[in-house]
DRENMI-622907 format. One record per residue (C-alpha): residue in three letters; z, x, y. Coordinates in steps of 0.001 Angstrom, whole numbers, padded with zeros to 6 digits. Example, Ala and Ser with C-alpha at 12.3 -4.5 7.8 and 13.67 -1.06 7.14 Angstrom:
+------+---------+---------+---------+
| code |       w |       u |       v |
+------+---------+---------+---------+
|  ALA |  007800 |  012300 | -004500 |
|  SER |  007140 |  013670 | -001060 |
+------+---------+---------+---------+
***
This chain:
+------+---------+---------+---------+
| code |       w |       u |       v |
+------+---------+---------+---------+
|  MET |  040471 |  039154 | -039193 |
|  ALA |  039551 |  040450 | -042571 |
|  ALA |  036429 |  039839 | -044294 |
|  VAL |  035772 |  040276 | -047866 |
|  THR |  032864 |  042432 | -049070 |
|  ARG |  030847 |  042800 | -052590 |
|  SER |  027384 |  042889 | -053698 |
|  ARG |  025754 |  039446 | -055003 |
|  PRO |  026173 |  038757 | -058814 |
|  MET |  022954 |  039221 | -061003 |
|  SER |  023718 |  036590 | -062535 |
|  ASP |  024918 |  032692 | -061958 |
|  ALA |  028046 |  033104 | -063940 |
|  PRO |  031350 |  033384 | -061714 |
|  ASP |  032267 |  036564 | -061440 |
|  PRO |  036485 |  037284 | -061682 |
|  GLN |  036261 |  040087 | -059991 |
|  HIS |  034757 |  039287 | -056789 |
|  SER |  035283 |  035758 | -056511 |
|  LEU |  036060 |  034307 | -052881 |
|  SER |  038542 |  031375 | -052197 |
|  PRO |  036947 |  028701 | -049903 |
|  GLY |  036706 |  029473 | -046182 |
|  THR |  036659 |  033095 | -046797 |
|  LEU |  034086 |  034882 | -044295 |
|  ARG |  031668 |  036934 | -046411 |
|  GLY |  030871 |  040313 | -045313 |
|  ARG |  027502 |  041836 | -044888 |
|  ASP |  027101 |  043384 | -047931 |
|  TRP |  027124 |  040083 | -049926 |
|  PHE |  023878 |  039088 | -048194 |
|  PRO |  020221 |  039719 | -049465 |
|  THR |  019499 |  043222 | -048324 |
|  PHE |  015985 |  043876 | -046814 |
|  GLU |  013914 |  044522 | -049654 |
|  GLU |  015706 |  041494 | -051478 |
|  SER |  014759 |  039141 | -048539 |
|  ALA |  010983 |  040540 | -049067 |
|  ARG |  010634 |  039704 | -052634 |
|  GLY |  008740 |  036292 | -052186 |
|  GLY |  007996 |  033715 | -054856 |
|  LEU |  004158 |  032072 | -055632 |
|  GLY |  005049 |  029467 | -053341 |
|  GLY |  005650 |  031371 | -050208 |
|  ALA |  002394 |  033789 | -051230 |
|  VAL |  000337 |  029899 | -051044 |
|  VAL |  002250 |  029057 | -048226 |
|  LYS |  000961 |  032187 | -046380 |
|  LEU | -002693 |  031815 | -047967 |
|  LEU | -002643 |  028691 | -045972 |
|  ILE | -001093 |  029822 | -042767 |
|  GLY | -004172 |  032468 | -042620 |
|  LEU | -006988 |  030024 | -043579 |
|  LEU | -005093 |  027656 | -040386 |
|  ILE | -005237 |  030629 | -038171 |
|  GLY | -009266 |  031665 | -039218 |
|  GLY | -009831 |  027678 | -038686 |
|  LEU | -008578 |  028210 | -034661 |
|  PHE | -010486 |  031184 | -033849 |
|  PHE | -013195 |  029596 | -035383 |
|  ALA | -012458 |  026376 | -033503 |
|  LEU | -011995 |  028527 | -030082 |
|  GLY | -015634 |  030166 | -030757 |
|  TRP | -014449 |  033401 | -032158 |
|  ARG | -016701 |  033364 | -035565 |
|  THR | -016003 |  036966 | -035821 |
|  LEU | -012462 |  036672 | -035968 |
|  ALA | -012380 |  033766 | -037908 |
|  ILE | -014461 |  035472 | -040648 |
|  VAL | -012107 |  038618 | -040509 |
|  ALA | -009029 |  036352 | -040675 |
|  TRP | -010050 |  034021 | -043839 |
|  VAL | -011200 |  037226 | -045638 |
|  LEU | -007985 |  039039 | -045321 |
|  ALA | -006059 |  035900 | -045961 |
|  GLY | -008102 |  035157 | -049081 |
|  LEU | -007763 |  038356 | -049853 |
|  ALA | -004316 |  038663 | -049729 |
|  GLY | -003823 |  035356 | -051238 |
|  VAL | -005915 |  036011 | -054234 |
|  ALA | -003981 |  039408 | -054894 |
|  SER | -000343 |  037755 | -054243 |
|  ILE | -001178 |  035022 | -056839 |
|  ALA | -002988 |  036992 | -059298 |
|  SER | -000242 |  039986 | -059366 |
|  SER |  003479 |  040035 | -058814 |
|  ARG |  003707 |  043227 | -057881 |
|  ALA |  001125 |  042785 | -055221 |
|  ARG |  003101 |  039823 | -054306 |
|  SER |  006203 |  041951 | -053451 |
|  GLY |  004195 |  044681 | -052077 |
|  LEU |  002735 |  042543 | -049408 |
|  GLU |  005983 |  040411 | -048645 |
|  SER |  007737 |  043947 | -048228 |
|  PHE |  004480 |  045060 | -046258 |
|  PHE |  004782 |  041997 | -043853 |
|  ALA |  008751 |  042099 | -043622 |
|  LYS |  008529 |  045724 | -042486 |
|  LEU |  005574 |  044980 | -040161 |
|  GLY |  007919 |  042013 | -038508 |
|  GLN |  010914 |  044047 | -037906 |
|  LEU |  008654 |  046833 | -036541 |
|  LEU |  007156 |  043788 | -034271 |
|  GLY |  010168 |  042885 | -033401 |
|  ARG |  011676 |  046061 | -032645 |
|  ALA |  009232 |  046745 | -030344 |
|  LEU |  009200 |  043728 | -028496 |
|  SER |  012911 |  044179 | -028437 |
|  TRP |  012303 |  047675 | -026560 |
|  LEU |  009515 |  045756 | -024720 |
|  LEU |  011353 |  043091 | -022921 |
|  LEU |  015032 |  044089 | -022960 |
|  ALA |  014997 |  048068 | -022309 |
|  PRO |  013843 |  047256 | -018909 |
|  LEU |  016727 |  045259 | -018275 |
|  PHE |  019508 |  047386 | -019912 |
|  ILE |  017887 |  050750 | -018631 |
|  VAL |  017182 |  049409 | -015115 |
|  VAL |  018251 |  046444 | -013838 |
|  PHE |  021522 |  045838 | -015074 |
|  PRO |  022981 |  049609 | -013963 |
|  ALA |  021347 |  048958 | -010657 |
|  TRP |  022868 |  045672 | -010154 |
|  ARG |  026181 |  046959 | -011386 |
|  ALA |  025537 |  050326 | -008871 |
|  TRP |  024901 |  047641 | -006055 |
|  ASN |  028097 |  045802 | -006723 |
|  ARG |  029966 |  048930 | -006850 |
|  LEU |  028730 |  050041 | -003163 |
|  THR |  029213 |  046722 | -001597 |
|  GLY |  032042 |  045486 | -003338 |
|  ALA |  031249 |  042783 | -005048 |
|  ASP |  032802 |  041257 | -007904 |
|  PRO |  031068 |  037827 | -008998 |
|  LEU |  033242 |  037600 | -012213 |
|  ASP |  036277 |  038454 | -010243 |
|  LEU |  037190 |  041261 | -012684 |
|  ARG |  039015 |  043297 | -010685 |
|  SER |  040893 |  040627 | -008665 |
|  ALA |  044077 |  039956 | -010756 |
|  ASP |  045137 |  037090 | -008703 |
|  ALA |  041861 |  035364 | -008758 |
|  VAL |  041548 |  031902 | -011370 |
|  THR |  039295 |  032810 | -013855 |
|  TRP |  037497 |  030748 | -016775 |
|  TRP |  037967 |  033280 | -019560 |
|  LYS |  040398 |  031676 | -022265 |
|  ALA |  042606 |  033370 | -024672 |
|  VAL |  040722 |  034535 | -028136 |
|  ASP |  040754 |  031865 | -030754 |
|  SER |  042836 |  032268 | -033928 |
|  ASP |  041146 |  033487 | -037183 |
|  ALA |  041588 |  029896 | -038729 |
|  ARG |  039321 |  028251 | -036033 |
|  LYS |  036972 |  031717 | -036185 |
|  ARG |  036341 |  031308 | -039668 |
|  ARG |  036158 |  027202 | -039711 |
|  HIS |  033641 |  027554 | -036978 |
|  ALA |  031590 |  030297 | -038622 |
|  GLY |  031361 |  028362 | -042107 |
|  SER |  029808 |  025163 | -040426 |
|  LEU |  027227 |  028015 | -038949 |
|  PHE |  026023 |  029556 | -042085 |
|  VAL |  025588 |  028987 | -045955 |
|  THR |  026635 |  031684 | -047540 |
|  GLU |  025816 |  030434 | -050966 |
|  PRO |  022255 |  030636 | -052354 |
|  ARG |  020824 |  027480 | -053739 |
|  ALA |  020704 |  027163 | -057444 |
|  GLY |  017278 |  025996 | -059043 |
|  ARG |  013422 |  027749 | -059845 |
|  GLY |  012182 |  029485 | -056638 |
|  GLY |  008745 |  027971 | -055227 |
|  LEU |  007002 |  024743 | -054487 |
|  SER |  006305 |  022408 | -057021 |
|  ILE |  002890 |  021032 | -057349 |
|  LEU |  003845 |  017796 | -055246 |
|  GLY |  004974 |  020063 | -052450 |
|  LEU |  001915 |  022215 | -053013 |
|  GLY | -000387 |  019366 | -052581 |
|  VAL |  001976 |  018004 | -049415 |
|  LEU |  001723 |  021022 | -047780 |
|  ALA | -002058 |  021236 | -048073 |
|  PHE | -002478 |  017789 | -046965 |
|  VAL | -000346 |  019108 | -043770 |
|  VAL | -002372 |  021791 | -043167 |
|  LEU | -005858 |  019948 | -043251 |
|  LEU | -004369 |  017317 | -041323 |
|  GLY | -003460 |  020135 | -038620 |
|  CYS | -006589 |  021612 | -038796 |
|  GLU | -008458 |  018355 | -038611 |
|  LEU | -006154 |  017275 | -035043 |
|  GLY | -006722 |  020685 | -033850 |
|  LEU | -010667 |  020452 | -034640 |
|  ARG | -010643 |  017339 | -032472 |
|  VAL | -009145 |  018572 | -029731 |
|  PHE | -012350 |  020877 | -029102 |
|  GLY | -014159 |  018144 | -029702 |
|  TYR | -015528 |  018659 | -033178 |
|  GLY | -016188 |  015634 | -035372 |
|  LYS | -018128 |  013891 | -033223 |
|  PRO | -020975 |  016079 | -032819 |
|  ILE | -024533 |  015370 | -030877 |
|  LEU | -026619 |  013412 | -033197 |
|  TYR | -030707 |  013770 | -033683 |
|  VAL | -033216 |  011418 | -034953 |
|  PRO | -035449 |  013147 | -037654 |
|  ASP | -039063 |  012552 | -036724 |
|  MET | -042202 |  013660 | -038663 |
|  GLN | -044163 |  013713 | -035207 |
|  VAL | -041306 |  015796 | -033259 |
|  GLY | -039260 |  017175 | -035413 |
|  TYR | -036181 |  015516 | -034589 |
|  TYR | -034961 |  014692 | -031143 |
|  PRO | -031418 |  013917 | -029344 |
|  ALA | -029896 |  010103 | -030354 |
|  PRO | -030423 |  007749 | -027471 |
|  ASP | -027768 |  006433 | -025989 |
|  GLN | -024951 |  009009 | -026452 |
|  ASP | -021693 |  010467 | -024613 |
|  VAL | -020150 |  013257 | -025779 |
|  ARG | -017503 |  015512 | -025023 |
|  ARG | -016521 |  018617 | -026512 |
|  SER | -017192 |  022723 | -025968 |
|  GLY | -015684 |  021685 | -022210 |
|  GLY | -018096 |  019850 | -021189 |
|  ARG | -020041 |  016125 | -021361 |
|  VAL | -023187 |  015578 | -022689 |
|  ILE | -025004 |  012253 | -021904 |
|  THR | -028442 |  010736 | -023293 |
|  ASN | -030036 |  007758 | -021689 |
|  ALA | -032037 |  004813 | -023608 |
|  PHE | -034814 |  007827 | -024232 |
|  GLY | -033015 |  010762 | -025618 |
|  MET | -033153 |  012315 | -022451 |
|  ARG | -030561 |  014610 | -021048 |
|  SER | -030694 |  012409 | -017671 |
|  GLY | -029453 |  009541 | -016083 |
|  PRO | -030811 |  006186 | -016934 |
|  ILE | -034420 |  005066 | -015665 |
|  GLU | -036731 |  002670 | -016332 |
|  ALA | -039967 |  003040 | -018537 |
|  GLU | -042200 |  002117 | -016004 |
|  LYS | -042137 |  004526 | -012949 |
|  PRO | -040753 |  002115 | -009710 |
|  ALA | -042759 |  002408 | -006656 |
|  GLY | -041789 |  004879 | -004236 |
|  THR | -040538 |  007177 | -007012 |
|  TYR | -041519 |  010721 | -007759 |
|  ARG | -040790 |  011570 | -011134 |
|  ILE | -040782 |  015114 | -012650 |
|  LEU | -040906 |  015178 | -016460 |
|  MET | -039480 |  018843 | -017638 |
|  LEU | -039843 |  019567 | -021234 |
|  GLY | -037801 |  022554 | -023294 |
|  ASP | -035719 |  023837 | -025166 |
|  SER | -031970 |  024950 | -025336 |
|  THR | -032135 |  026697 | -022213 |
|  LEU | -033408 |  023205 | -020555 |
|  TRP | -030926 |  021090 | -022395 |
|  GLY | -027848 |  022999 | -021495 |
|  GLY | -025146 |  023264 | -024627 |
|  SER | -022126 |  020861 | -024681 |
|  TYR | -020178 |  023631 | -022443 |
|  ILE | -022369 |  022622 | -019719 |
|  ASP | -021281 |  019723 | -018223 |
|  GLN | -023565 |  017105 | -017216 |
|  PRO | -023702 |  016948 | -013196 |
|  ASP | -024017 |  021114 | -013684 |
|  LEU | -027516 |  021373 | -015310 |
|  TYR | -030070 |  022474 | -013411 |
|  SER | -032604 |  019729 | -013818 |
|  ASN | -029810 |  017484 | -012319 |
|  ARG | -029158 |  019790 | -009619 |
|  LEU | -032439 |  020054 | -008713 |
|  GLU | -032678 |  016320 | -008296 |
|  ARG | -030099 |  015646 | -006251 |
|  ALA | -031271 |  019291 | -003870 |
|  LEU | -034935 |  016878 | -003475 |
|  ASN | -033149 |  013354 | -003268 |
|  GLU | -030917 |  015050 | -000782 |
|  ALA | -033847 |  016452 |  001077 |
|  ALA | -036417 |  013504 |  000948 |
|  LYS | -037900 |  010925 |  003113 |
|  PRO | -035652 |  007957 |  003538 |
|  ASP | -038174 |  005952 |  001527 |
|  VAL | -038921 |  008612 | -000832 |
|  ARG | -036932 |  008835 | -004311 |
|  PHE | -037263 |  011497 | -006844 |
|  GLU | -036289 |  011619 | -010317 |
|  VAL | -036142 |  014657 | -012759 |
|  LEU | -036507 |  013798 | -016711 |
|  ASN | -034780 |  016289 | -018807 |
|  VAL | -036430 |  015908 | -022201 |
|  SER | -035499 |  018968 | -024230 |
|  ALA | -033383 |  019816 | -027438 |
|  ASN | -031793 |  023031 | -028755 |
|  GLY | -033971 |  024709 | -031388 |
|  TRP | -037433 |  022967 | -029713 |
|  GLY | -040220 |  024802 | -029440 |
|  PRO | -044011 |  023798 | -028491 |
|  PHE | -044950 |  021767 | -031215 |
|  HIS | -041405 |  019915 | -030825 |
|  GLU | -042616 |  019514 | -027079 |
|  LEU | -046350 |  018602 | -028131 |
|  GLY | -045237 |  016143 | -030648 |
|  TRP | -042892 |  013885 | -028398 |
|  VAL | -045322 |  013695 | -025422 |
|  GLU | -047773 |  012717 | -028360 |
|  LYS | -045294 |  010032 | -029628 |
|  ASN | -043439 |  009073 | -025978 |
|  GLY | -046132 |  009676 | -023676 |
|  VAL | -045234 |  010905 | -019620 |
|  PHE | -043262 |  007683 | -018313 |
|  GLY | -045615 |  007982 | -015457 |
|  ALA | -044696 |  011693 | -014356 |
|  ASP | -046462 |  013158 | -011270 |
|  LEU | -045375 |  016497 | -012195 |
|  ALA | -044762 |  017630 | -015772 |
|  LEU | -042841 |  021383 | -016053 |
|  ILE | -043065 |  023009 | -019387 |
|  CYS | -039885 |  025169 | -019254 |
|  GLY | -038572 |  027641 | -021829 |
|  PRO | -038490 |  031274 | -022443 |
|  PRO | -041787 |  032768 | -023774 |
|  ALA | -040023 |  033642 | -027040 |
|  ASP | -040659 |  029968 | -028374 |
|  VAL | -043831 |  030780 | -029059 |
|  LEU | -042225 |  031857 | -032374 |
|  ARG | -041404 |  028108 | -033178 |
|  ALA | -043060 |  026393 | -035540 |
|  ARG | -042845 |  021959 | -036322 |
|  TYR | -039554 |  022237 | -038115 |
|  GLY | -037182 |  019476 | -038589 |
|  LEU | -033201 |  019243 | -039086 |
|  GLU | -033144 |  021377 | -042053 |
|  GLN | -033935 |  024524 | -040061 |
|  VAL | -031157 |  023974 | -037471 |
|  PRO | -027326 |  023062 | -038053 |
|  PHE | -027572 |  019542 | -036457 |
|  ARG | -026462 |  016537 | -037924 |
|  SER | -028708 |  013102 | -038060 |
|  ILE | -028116 |  010230 | -036754 |
|  HIS | -028170 |  008986 | -040510 |
|  HIS | -025556 |  011289 | -041896 |
|  PRO | -023101 |  011167 | -038708 |
|  PRO | -019391 |  013561 | -040152 |
|  ARG | -016611 |  011887 | -040808 |
|  LEU | -014585 |  014194 | -040215 |
|  ALA | -014152 |  017423 | -038013 |
|  LEU | -013664 |  019436 | -041213 |
|  THR | -017009 |  018330 | -042932 |
|  GLU | -018313 |  019583 | -039343 |
|  VAL | -017704 |  022553 | -039806 |
|  ALA | -018050 |  023197 | -043370 |
|  TYR | -021926 |  021556 | -042813 |
|  VAL | -022460 |  024780 | -040034 |
|  LEU | -020547 |  026966 | -042840 |
|  ALA | -022995 |  025918 | -045454 |
|  TRP | -025998 |  026185 | -043222 |
|  ARG | -025342 |  029501 | -042353 |
|  TYR | -024906 |  030926 | -045866 |
|  ARG | -027902 |  028889 | -047112 |
|  VAL | -030070 |  030853 | -043771 |
|  GLY | -028506 |  033731 | -044870 |
|  ARG | -028964 |  033865 | -048722 |
|  VAL | -033064 |  032162 | -048176 |
|  GLY | -033942 |  033733 | -045000 |
|  ARG | -036822 |  032792 | -042967 |
|  VAL | -040582 |  033944 | -043386 |
|  ASP | -041731 |  036862 | -041330 |
|  ALA | -044685 |  035877 | -039761 |
|  VAL | -044271 |  036818 | -036278 |
|  GLU | -048036 |  037690 | -035157 |
|  LEU | -049699 |  034844 | -036637 |
|  GLN | -046761 |  031890 | -035228 |
|  ALA | -046991 |  033686 | -031395 |
|  GLN | -050481 |  033216 | -031908 |
|  ARG | -050029 |  029177 | -032960 |
|  GLY | -047494 |  028987 | -030476 |
|  VAL | -049553 |  030004 | -027518 |
|  ALA | -052321 |  027858 | -028371 |
|  ALA | -050027 |  024805 | -028457 |
|  TYR | -048829 |  025641 | -025340 |
|  GLY | -052371 |  025300 | -024143 |
|  GLU | -052573 |  021799 | -026065 |
|  LEU | -049297 |  020447 | -024309 |
|  ALA | -051112 |  021137 | -020963 |
|  ARG | -054433 |  019830 | -021763 |
|  ARG | -052677 |  016569 | -023272 |
|  LEU | -049815 |  016421 | -020373 |
|  LYS | -053368 |  016497 | -017711 |
|  ALA | -054912 |  013890 | -019676 |
|  ASP | -051895 |  011529 | -019405 |
|  GLY | -052340 |  012050 | -015646 |
|  CYS | -049859 |  014596 | -014910 |
|  GLN | -050181 |  017880 | -012658 |
|  VAL | -048468 |  020393 | -014848 |
|  ALA | -046687 |  023642 | -013963 |
|  ALA | -045025 |  026271 | -016262 |
|  GLU | -041704 |  027753 | -015329 |
|  LEU | -040913 |  030584 | -017848 |
|  PHE | -036915 |  031753 | -018407 |
|  PRO | -036836 |  034935 | -017858 |
|  GLY | -032974 |  035272 | -020248 |
|  ARG | -030437 |  037654 | -019005 |
|  GLY | -032405 |  040550 | -019863 |
|  ALA | -035001 |  040209 | -017757 |
|  GLY | -033615 |  038164 | -015495 |
|  LEU | -031573 |  041080 | -014214 |
|  ASP | -033764 |  043555 | -015033 |
|  ALA | -037423 |  042683 | -013717 |
|  ALA | -038724 |  045918 | -015525 |
|  SER | -037533 |  045040 | -018926 |
|  GLU | -040367 |  043998 | -021563 |
|  THR | -040819 |  039971 | -022348 |
|  LEU | -042961 |  039622 | -025317 |
|  TRP | -045921 |  036849 | -025319 |
|  LEU | -045792 |  036805 | -021435 |
|  ASP | -048975 |  037946 | -020849 |
|  GLU | -050621 |  036061 | -023609 |
|  LEU | -049018 |  032624 | -022209 |
|  ARG | -050101 |  033436 | -018440 |
|  ALA | -053719 |  033720 | -019861 |
|  THR | -053552 |  030859 | -021718 |
|  PHE | -052114 |  028310 | -018559 |
|  ALA | -054382 |  030133 | -015770 |
|  ALA | -057116 |  029303 | -018598 |
|  GLU | -056118 |  025653 | -018367 |
|  GLY | -055266 |  025791 | -014482 |
|  VAL | -051910 |  025616 | -014538 |
|  SER | -049306 |  028019 | -012615 |
|  VAL | -046614 |  030195 | -013860 |
|  GLY | -043242 |  030625 | -012623 |
|  PHE | -041309 |  033788 | -013892 |
|  PRO | -038287 |  035026 | -011916 |
|  GLY | -037933 |  038461 | -013593 |
|  GLY | -035106 |  040002 | -011836 |
|  HIS | -033901 |  036884 | -010024 |
|  PHE | -030322 |  037112 | -011039 |
|  ALA | -030161 |  040573 | -010544 |
|  ASP | -027804 |  040089 | -007104 |
|  LYS | -026522 |  036328 | -007635 |
|  GLY | -023369 |  037102 | -009037 |
|  ASP | -021450 |  038441 | -011998 |
|  PRO | -023725 |  038026 | -015130 |
|  ASP | -020994 |  037273 | -017282 |
|  GLU | -020817 |  033897 | -015252 |
|  LEU | -024330 |  033706 | -014671 |
|  PHE | -025174 |  033839 | -018364 |
|  HIS | -023424 |  032406 | -021446 |
|  ASP | -025313 |  034319 | -023670 |
|  PRO | -028519 |  036624 | -023995 |
|  TRP | -030721 |  033500 | -023845 |
|  HIS | -028551 |  030563 | -022066 |
|  LEU | -027310 |  030141 | -018637 |
|  ASP | -023525 |  029477 | -017570 |
|  THR | -022648 |  026957 | -014695 |
|  LEU | -023290 |  029649 | -012185 |
|  GLY | -026342 |  030560 | -013668 |
|  HIS | -027786 |  026976 | -013613 |
|  GLU | -027007 |  026511 | -009772 |
|  VAL | -028716 |  029805 | -008956 |
|  TYR | -031590 |  028517 | -011060 |
|  ALA | -032090 |  025314 | -009830 |
|  GLU | -032097 |  026877 | -006389 |
|  TYR | -034996 |  028731 | -007368 |
|  LEU | -037371 |  025419 | -008724 |
|  PHE | -036116 |  023795 | -005733 |
|  SER | -037404 |  026513 | -003345 |
|  ARG | -040821 |  026904 | -005363 |
|  LEU | -041017 |  023362 | -005638 |
|  SER | -040849 |  022502 | -002412 |
|  ARG | -043793 |  024455 | -001384 |
|  ARG | -045953 |  022293 | -003362 |
|  SER | -048003 |  020297 | -001460 |
|  ASP | -047896 |  017151 | -002874 |
|  ILE | -043917 |  017467 | -002455 |
|  ALA | -043333 |  018977 |  000488 |
|  ARG | -044957 |  015853 |  002556 |
|  LEU | -042390 |  013854 |  000733 |
|  LEU | -039366 |  016029 |  002399 |
|  VAL | -037770 |  015521 |  005588 |
|  ASP | -038471 |  019348 |  006333 |
|  VAL | -039680 |  022149 |  004155 |
|  PRO | -036508 |  024261 |  003534 |
|  ARG | -036252 |  027898 |  004880 |
|  LYS | -035701 |  030373 |  001752 |
|  GLY | -032395 |  030666 |  000905 |
|  ARG | -030613 |  032313 | -002269 |
|  GLY | -033081 |  030652 | -004662 |
|  ASP | -035875 |  032104 | -003416 |
|  SER | -037846 |  035333 | -005311 |
+------+---------+---------+---------+
***
């Protein structure tokens, strides 16, 4: 079958010397060259910019913030350069076209070379050795499904129905309406993608002059792989009555994000809920334990003290002060110091939530924070002493369970700032202090125990709950309510 070849004319006027009759196949030289196909218009540059921003948004939704920032910066620089300069746009288009060609060749070698070099020759050699002829190629008398080759006319009709061989006339690029539609589609895709990961419905908080802020009551939110539920009092616990029922032993746990757990920890997996289940499984038939999780991301001693002053202790028999010693650095700030949304201004879109967090991080990075570490630490230590006195005044027994974090949790010799000061302050108030330094060293993979340097992952919550159960079961007031004081297990130090 003959094919006519020519270079593409530079103008729209017909070229009588190179005109092609309808139905004639074009040769390879008639189509755009590699360099010609790499020349994109302004619309293509805008599309690639939006794609880069979308990829960055996907990275951000997956929690890969560094990659998201890199993608946004690269997409922004490339997009601005492409829009501002046609030469830069042509260079970038050529670069990405060659990069795609290189990646295509690499993938071809990676995926196809083993088949053609190893698999197929070995298969054909095996067929030769065994005399197999699966396609009946060596048997002249066998029935075959091979057909005679088509005529040239049929080939031309078939090829003509598959390919458009003439470039579309008109200006390149996208119209303003097209760009608007494309931007809407991209934003809609980002919104739906973020919604899949739980954005758009965050945990909401109540701003309060006395406490600073606290989780809003009656929330049920799924995001980052976990479910977060707050009861009618804003606790991340099951429903309770304000008055303690008869036959119930209540434990009030006060803490920060290490107790709150984060949305990546499912509600039943929190160490407070695990501790409650373990105590009830070991309790005598007429005894019931309730563990109240009073905590929030970013809380410190002043927030916990303010919450107790505002709400009381709900008749708790024992109050556990939880959290790492570094919480002494947290003053009684409000929602302006944390990237959380108020119950009075919930986000309407997932994109607005992400934009709010990014704006907050930018603002904090630009303004900074007051550097008065030693003074604030002294105030925080004193606030913990005041919290212990207030809890005792409300009729609670008080104990402190200070969280070591990943460093001290895996290595007991790791230095922990302000731990000695807190121990001395609590000792002056008659409060026992637990600190499981090195306790997590042999309890599993550190990356499965700790989500980050200061927060536990699911396995870590399990190990820490066993540790707390072992310590509490040795208290005389709790031991007499259990069927049998358990032996030492994985939770013991």
